[in-house]
Residue, then its C-alpha position, 0 to 999 in steps of 0.5 A: m523547467i518542469t516537463p509536463g506530466a513529469e512526476r515530482p521526485r520523492d524520498r524513500l518514504g514517498r515525501p515530495l522533494p524539490w523538483d531538481a532533487t534526485g529522488y528514490p526510484t518509484v514503482p512502475i505504473r501499470a494499468d493492470i496488476s494481478a492479485e498475486d503480483a500485487i501481494a508479492e511486490a507489496r511484500a518485497y517492498l515492505d521487506e526492503g523498508l519501502p512501505f510507500h512503494a507497497h502502498e502504491v502497488l496495492e493502490m494499483r491493484w485496487r484501481c483495476c480489481p473486480p468491483d467485489e474486491r475493491d474494499l479489500w484492496r483499498a483496505l490493504a492500501q490504507a494499511a500500507a499507508a498506515v505503515t508509511h505514516e508510522a515510518r514518517g513519524n506520524p503515529v496519529g495518522a498511522q493509527r487512524l488509517h490502520e483502524r480504518a483498514s482493520a474495520t474494513l477487513s473485519t467484514y471479510a471474516g472467513r472470506l480471505p484467501a490464505s495467500l493474503d495472510p503473510l501480507l496481513i502480518d507484514l502490514s500488522l493486521t490480524p486476519p479476520a476470524s472465521 
């Protein structure tokens, strides 16, 4: 029997598994995560080869960030989703998400903190020129 509200188990790249499978540990769900924590956690997950987990962390930040940062965090979450699609063997989906993320980030030229540069590099994004 499936427990109401239970999360379906997932593999290390976030693909759903059968309900009775033992899945990969998921990202702890939080209503609030700071920009610094989101960057550090996303980078750590990427270093471990867990881009889906990085996407989940960046999406959490997107949902709780100040309104004027929403497009930025959405673009970072899309970039992590692109890395996930690439790892899953979906180059078309990866390219589309990467292009979308890059287009949004280009609107931030000269306005991104340098603390984001390592994450952008991890996500195969070029920091927008000033």
